[in-house]
C-alpha positions in Angstrom: -15.9 -7.4 -96.1 -16.9 -10.6 -94.5 -14.3 -10.2 -91.8 -15.4 -6.6 -91.0 -19.1 -7.3 -90.7 -20.4 -8.2 -87.2 -20.8 -11.8 -86.5 -24.3 -13.1 -86.2 -24.7 -15.0 -82.9 -26.4 -18.3 -82.8 -29.5 -18.6 -80.7 -27.7 -20.6 -78.1 -24.9 -18.0 -77.8 -27.4 -15.2 -77.9 -29.3 -16.8 -75.0 -26.2 -17.2 -72.9 -24.9 -13.7 -73.7 -28.4 -12.1 -73.0 -28.9 -13.9 -69.7 -29.4 -11.4 -66.8 -26.8 -12.0 -64.1 -28.2 -13.1 -60.7 -28.8 -10.5 -58.1 -26.1 -10.1 -55.6 -26.9 -11.5 -52.1 -28.2 -8.8 -49.6 -25.6 -7.3 -47.4 -25.4 -8.2 -43.7 -26.6 -4.7 -42.8 -29.7 -5.0 -44.9 -30.4 -8.5 -43.4 -30.1 -7.2 -39.9 -32.4 -4.2 -40.7 -35.0 -6.5 -42.1 -34.8 -8.8 -39.0 -35.2 -5.9 -36.6 -38.2 -4.7 -38.6 -39.9 -8.1 -38.3 -39.1 -8.2 -34.6 -40.5 -4.7 -34.1 -43.7 -5.6 -35.9 -44.1 -8.8 -33.9 -43.5 -6.9 -30.7 -46.1 -4.3 -31.6 -48.7 -7.0 -32.1 -47.7 -8.9 -28.9 -47.2 -5.9 -26.7 -50.9 -5.6 -25.6 -51.1 -9.3 -24.7 -47.8 -9.2 -22.9 -48.9 -6.1 -20.9 -52.1 -7.8 -20.1 -50.4 -11.1 -19.0 -47.9 -9.2 -17.0 -50.5 -7.0 -15.2 -53.1 -9.7 -14.5 -51.0 -13.0 -14.3 -47.3 -12.5 -13.6 -47.6 -9.5 -11.2 -50.3 -11.0 -9.0 -48.4 -14.3 -8.7 -45.1 -12.6 -7.8 -46.8 -10.2 -5.4 -48.8 -13.1 -3.7 -45.6 -15.1 -3.3 -43.8 -12.1 -1.7 -46.9 -11.3 0.5 -47.0 -14.9 1.8 -43.6 -14.3 3.4 -45.0 -11.5 5.6 -47.2 -11.4 8.7 -50.9 -10.5 9.0 -50.4 -6.8 8.6 -47.6 -7.1 6.0 -45.1 -5.1 8.0 -42.9 -7.9 9.3 -41.0 -10.5 7.3 -41.8 -14.0 8.7 -40.4 -16.3 6.0 -42.1 -19.6 5.7 -44.0 -19.3 9.0 -47.4 -18.8 7.2 -46.8 -22.1 5.3 -46.0 -23.9 8.5 -49.0 -22.5 10.2 -51.2 -23.4 7.2 -50.3 -27.1 7.5 -50.9 -27.2 11.2 -54.4 -25.6 11.0 -57.3 -28.1 11.3 -59.6 -26.1 8.9 -56.9 -26.3 6.3 -56.6 -30.0 6.7 -60.4 -30.3 6.2 -60.2 -28.1 3.1 -57.4 -30.2 1.6 -59.2 -33.4 2.4 -62.4 -32.1 0.7 -60.4 -31.0 -2.3 -59.0 -34.5 -2.6 -62.6 -35.9 -2.5 -63.6 -33.4 -5.2 -60.7 -34.2 -7.5 -61.4 -38.0 -7.2 -65.2 -37.9 -7.5 -66.5 -34.9 -9.4 -64.4 -35.0 -12.6 -64.7 -38.8 -13.0 -68.5 -38.8 -12.5 -68.9 -35.8 -14.9 -66.8 -37.5 -17.6 -68.5 -40.9 -17.2 -71.9 -39.3 -17.4 -70.9 -37.2 -20.3 -69.6 -40.2 -22.2 -72.8 -42.1 -21.5 -75.0 -39.2 -22.5 -73.0 -38.5 -25.7 -73.2 -42.2 -26.8 -76.9 -42.5 -26.0 -77.8 -39.2 -27.6 -76.1 -40.4 -30.8 -78.4 -43.3 -31.1 -81.8 -41.7 -30.6 -83.9 -39.5 -32.8 -84.4 -36.8 -30.2 -80.7 -36.6 -29.4 -80.5 -32.9 -30.1 -83.3 -32.1 -27.6 -81.7 -34.4 -25.1 -78.3 -32.7 -25.4 -80.1 -29.3 -25.0 -81.8 -30.4 -21.8 -78.6 -31.8 -20.3 -76.5 -28.8 -21.3 -79.1 -26.3 -20.1 -77.7 -26.0 -16.5 -74.5 -24.6 -18.0 -76.5 -21.5 -18.8 -77.2 -21.0 -15.1 -74.6 -19.2 -12.9 -72.9 -21.2 -10.1 -74.5 -18.8 -7.6 -78.0 -19.5 -8.9 -77.4 -23.2 -9.0 -76.2 -23.1 -5.4 -79.4 -21.4 -4.4 -81.5 -23.9 -6.3 -79.9 -26.9 -4.7 -80.0 -25.4 -1.2 -83.7 -25.0 -1.6 -84.2 -28.5 -3.0 -82.4 -30.1 -0.1 -83.9 -28.2 2.8 -84.6 -30.5 5.7 -88.2 -29.2 6.2 -90.4 -31.2 3.8 -92.6 -28.1 3.4 -89.6 -26.2 1.9 -87.3 -28.9 0.4 -88.6 -30.8 -2.7 -86.3 -33.8 -2.1 -87.5 -34.4 1.5 -91.1 -33.7 0.5 -90.8 -36.7 -1.9 -89.2 -38.8 0.8 -91.9 -38.0 3.3 -94.6 -38.7 0.7 -93.2 -42.2 0.2 -92.8 -42.7 3.9 -96.4 -41.7 4.5 -97.6 -43.9 1.6 -95.9 -47.0 3.1 -96.2 -46.1 6.8 -99.3 -48.1 7.5 -101.6 -45.1 8.0 -100.6 -44.4 11.6 -101.0 -40.8 12.8 -98.2 -38.9 14.4 -99.1 -36.8 17.4 -95.7 -35.8 18.7 -95.7 -34.2 22.1 -99.0 -35.7 23.2 -99.5 -36.4 27.0 -102.3 -36.9 29.5 -103.3 -35.3 32.7 -102.6 -37.1 36.0 -106.3 -37.6 36.7 -107.0 -39.1 33.3 -106.7 -42.7 34.6 -103.9 -43.6 32.2 -100.3 -44.8 32.6 -97.3 -44.4 30.4 -94.7 -47.1 29.6 -91.9 -46.7 27.0 -93.7 -44.0 25.1 -97.1 -45.8 24.9 -100.2 -44.8 26.8 -102.5 -47.4 28.3 -105.5 -47.6 30.6 -104.7 -48.0 34.2 -107.2 -50.8 34.7 -108.0 -53.8 32.4 -111.3 -53.9 30.6 -113.5 -56.6 29.0 -115.9 -57.0 26.1 -118.6 -54.4 26.2 -116.5 -51.9 28.2 -115.1 -48.6 27.0 -111.7 -47.0 27.4 -111.3 -43.3 26.6 -108.1 -41.5 26.1 -108.3 -37.8 26.8 -105.0 -36.3 25.6 -103.4 -32.9 25.8 -100.2 -31.3 24.5 -101.4 -31.3 20.8 -102.0 -27.9 19.1 -105.3 -27.6 17.5 -103.6 -26.3 14.3 -101.6 -29.6 14.0 -104.7 -31.8 13.9 -105.4 -33.7 10.7 -107.8 -32.1 8.2 -110.4 -34.8 8.7 -110.6 -34.4 12.5 -114.2 -33.9 13.7 -116.0 -33.2 16.9 -115.3 -36.0 19.4 -118.2 -38.4 20.0 -119.1 -41.0 22.5 -118.3 -44.6 21.4 -121.1 -47.1 21.1 -120.7 -49.8 23.7 -121.4 -53.3 22.5 -121.2 -56.7 24.1 -118.7 -58.2 21.7 -116.2 -55.3 21.2 -114.1 -53.0 23.3 -114.6 -49.4 22.2 -113.8 -45.9 23.3 -112.7 -42.4 22.1 -109.3 -40.8 21.7 -109.8 -37.0 21.8 -108.1 -33.7 22.5 -109.0 -32.7 26.0 -108.9 -29.0 25.2 -111.4 -26.5 24.0 -110.1 -23.6 22.0 -110.4 -20.5 24.0 -110.6 -22.4 27.3 -113.3 -23.9 29.4 -114.8 -27.4 29.7 -114.4 -30.3 32.1 -111.1 -32.3 31.9 -111.7 -35.9 30.9 -115.2 -35.3 29.5 -116.3 -35.4 25.9 -117.9 -32.0 25.2 -118.7 -29.7 22.4 -115.5 -28.1 21.1 -113.3 -31.0 21.8 -111.9 -32.7 18.7 -111.4 -36.4 18.0 -107.9 -37.6 17.1 -108.3 -39.6 13.9 -105.8 -42.2 12.6 -104.7 -43.3 16.0 -103.7 -46.9 16.4 -105.3 -48.7 19.4 -104.2 -52.1 20.7 -105.9 -54.6 23.0 -103.1 -56.4 25.0 -103.9 -59.6 26.7 -102.5 -60.8 30.1 -99.5 -62.4 28.3 -98.5 -59.0 26.8 -99.5 -60.0 23.3 -101.6 -57.8 21.0 -104.9 -59.6 20.6 -106.6 -57.0 18.4 -106.3 -53.5 17.1 -108.3 -50.7 15.6 -107.8 -47.3 14.1 -109.7 -44.2 15.3 -112.1 -42.5 13.0 -112.5 -38.8 12.3 -114.5 -38.4 15.6 -111.8 -40.3 17.5 -113.9 -43.4 18.2 -112.6 -46.9 17.8 -114.0 -50.4 18.2 -111.7 -53.5 18.6 -113.5 -56.6 17.3 -112.8 -60.3 17.2 -111.6 -60.5 20.8 -112.1 -63.6 23.0 -113.8 -63.2 26.3 -111.4 -61.9 28.9 -109.7 -58.8 30.2 -107.4 -56.7 28.1 -105.3 -53.6 28.6 -106.1 -51.0 26.0 -103.0 -49.1 24.8 -102.0 -46.4 22.4 -98.6 -47.6 21.0 -95.6 -45.3 20.9 -95.7 -45.2 17.1 -98.6 -42.8 17.4 -96.4 -40.2 19.1 -93.2 -40.2 17.2 -92.3 -37.4 14.8 -93.7 -37.8 11.4 -91.5 -38.5 8.4 -89.0 -35.7 8.1 -86.8 -36.9 5.4 -83.0 -36.7 5.6 -80.9 -33.8 6.9 -79.1 -33.4 3.6 -77.4 -30.1 4.5 -75.9 -31.5 7.7 -72.1 -32.0 8.1 -72.5 -35.7 7.1 -74.0 -35.1 3.6 -73.2 -31.6 2.7 -70.1 -32.4 0.5 -72.2 -35.0 -1.4 -74.9 -32.5 -2.1 -72.5 -29.9 -3.4 -70.7 -32.4 -5.6 -74.1 -33.5 -7.0 -74.9 -29.9 -7.8 -71.6 -29.6 -9.6 -72.2 -32.8 -11.6 -75.7 -31.4 -12.6 -74.0 -28.4 -14.1 -70.9 -29.7 -15.7 -72.1 -33.1 -17.0 -73.5 -31.2 -20.0 -70.1 -29.6 -20.7 -68.5 -33.1 -20.7 -71.3 -34.5 -22.9 -70.8 -31.7 -25.6 -67.0 -32.1 -25.7 -67.2 -35.9 -26.0 -70.0 -35.7 -28.5 -67.8 -33.5 -30.7 -65.1 -36.1 -30.5 -67.6 -38.8 -31.2 -68.7 -37.1 -34.4 -65.0 -37.0 -35.7 -64.1 -40.7 -35.2 -64.2 -43.2 -38.1 -67.6 -44.9 -38.0 -66.4 -47.6 -40.5 -64.5 -49.2 -37.6 -67.6 -49.6 -35.6 -69.6 -50.9 -38.5 -66.9 -53.4 -39.3 -66.9 -54.7 -35.7 -70.7 -55.0 -35.8 -70.5 -56.9 -39.1 -68.0 -59.3 -37.5 -70.6 -60.0 -34.7 -69.3 -57.8 -31.9 -72.0 -56.7 -29.4 -72.7 -53.1 -28.7 -70.9 -53.3 -25.4 -67.7 -54.6 -27.1 -68.0 -52.0 -29.8 -68.2 -49.3 -27.1 -65.4 -50.7 -24.9 -63.0 -51.9 -27.6 -63.5 -49.2 -30.3 -65.5 -46.2 -29.3 -63.9 -45.5 -25.9 -60.3 -46.0 -27.0 -60.8 -43.7 -30.0 -62.3 -41.1 -27.6 -59.4 -41.4 -25.1 -57.7 -38.1 -26.1 -61.0 -36.2 -25.7 -61.7 -37.9 -22.4 -58.3 -36.9 -21.1 -58.8 -33.3 -22.0 -62.3 -33.2 -20.4 -61.0 -34.9 -17.3 -58.0 -32.7 -16.8 -60.1 -29.5 -17.5 -62.6 -30.6 -14.8 -59.8 -31.4 -12.4 -58.5 -27.8 -12.8 -62.0 -26.5 -12.4 -62.8 -28.4 -9.1 -59.5 -27.4 -7.5 -60.7 -23.8 -7.7 -64.3 -24.5 -6.7 -65.7 -21.7 -4.6 -69.2 -20.6 -5.5 -71.2 -23.7 -4.7 -69.3 -24.4 -1.5 -69.9 -20.8 -0.3 -73.6 -20.7 -1.2 -75.1 -24.1 -0.4 -74.0 -25.1 3.1 -75.8 -23.4 6.1 -73.7 -21.9 8.8 -73.4 -25.0 10.9 -72.2 -27.1 8.0 -69.7 -24.7 6.4 -66.6 -26.0 8.2 -67.4 -29.6 7.1 -67.7 -28.5 3.4 -64.6 -26.3 3.4 -62.3 -26.3 0.4 -59.0 -24.5 -0.2 -60.5 -21.6 -2.2 -63.1 -20.9 0.4 -60.5 -21.2 3.2 -58.3 -18.7 1.4 -61.2 -16.2 1.0 -62.3 -16.7 4.7 -58.8 -16.2 6.1 -58.1 -13.2 3.9 -61.5 -11.3 3.5 -64.2 -13.3 5.4 -63.3 -12.1 8.9 -59.8 -13.4 9.3 -58.0 -10.4 7.9 -54.8 -12.4 7.6 -53.4 -11.5 4.2 -50.2 -13.5 4.8 -51.9 -16.8 5.5 -54.4 -16.2 2.7 -51.5 -15.6 0.3 -49.8 -18.8 1.4 -53.1 -20.7 0.7 -53.3 -19.0 -2.8 -49.8 -20.3 -3.6 -50.7 -23.8 -2.4 -53.7 -23.7 -4.7 -51.5 -22.5 -7.6 -49.0 -25.4 -7.0 -51.9 -27.9 -7.0 -53.3 -26.6 -10.3 -50.0 -26.4 -12.2 -49.5 -30.2 -12.8 -53.0 -30.4 -14.3 -52.4 -27.3 -16.4 -49.1 -28.8 -17.7 -50.8 -32.0 -18.7 -53.4 -30.0 -20.6 -50.9 -27.9 -22.4 -48.8 -30.9 -23.3 -51.8 -32.7 -24.7 -52.7 -29.6 -26.8 -49.2 -29.5 -28.2 -49.3 -33.2 -29.1 -52.6 -32.7 -30.9 -51.2 -29.7 -32.8 -48.1 -31.6 -34.0 -50.1 -34.4 -35.5 
């Protein structure tokens, strides 16, 4: 009975006998099917991006490279002739030289200013407001910024704010001399001219008068305080006279005579020159044009109006000329992009370990050493990214260079992107040469792009 009854399994044996056998490995066919399914799904998601890149990146590059091998009209294959012609063209050399200046100056200045602004904004209470003000130009388009800077640096002080400030300073420290550019006198006025100054033909002594009737000055250009010309009071111990505009608006009058309707010339400097050629005394004309030179010793003097009275008034600096135009454009670029550099560096500054700075300060390090030995090295990766990004940006600069320079200064401010547009669409109609310039610009940008991509990969792998 015991031999015929089923054996009772122990828990260990029951566990082993009841174990589910492992699933068989998938077949090679099922594995291949699953792999193709994953590839198909990935391709479906990537297809729109690949189509976009192919249509808007790869195709234009390939087509531009092929087009650069053809002539102006695109009907004849010329090989590398466009490239040879590009490097023998003076305007292209100017564009390349200016691009080199841009690459050396603009990114470095923007990065340095951004670093300074970020560090300073981190130490003041109103740092957020400061960052907002510095970053605000980024909200303005490059075209609008170009118009703003062209207006600011106009040569005419009445139009350009920068030259208006310069002229105001010149006038404030210019000694108060008036400027009557273009003034002259009639032959019968009894005056002589020498090296731009006007003088009486005959010497005079104490108690005498010497008038200066001048012409060639528009009535609308007279100072606001100019009044009706008056006869000077003769006195025994001074030499006096009147400097006046010898014209009456509307015509009439007697030349050389002080009459109603003739205006005095205020602010005119008058010198009394002795026989040795030295200035013995001077005076300045009043609103009615009268003057009186006092403190002279007894003797004869030649009364003269120095040439400083007749030079052009302060006109500031010709900022938009060929000599300064590139500097003005770079300044406008720095004004816009320094805010970008500041924000990027400030984000890196907020991520660094502040305990290192505090430890250095505790050990007695000055703020300058903390900045140069700790803060700046820790920010080096961010500074490199900002610098390389700005280099790529300035290599392609177009808007500011196209908008700010006036017509006469455009050749001096030329860069590769503007040269490419001018040759292709701005009147040159040479698509072959323009395509060669585009390829040159691409070749110059590629190294900076490679550095940026490599830096991003290194950051991602950490």
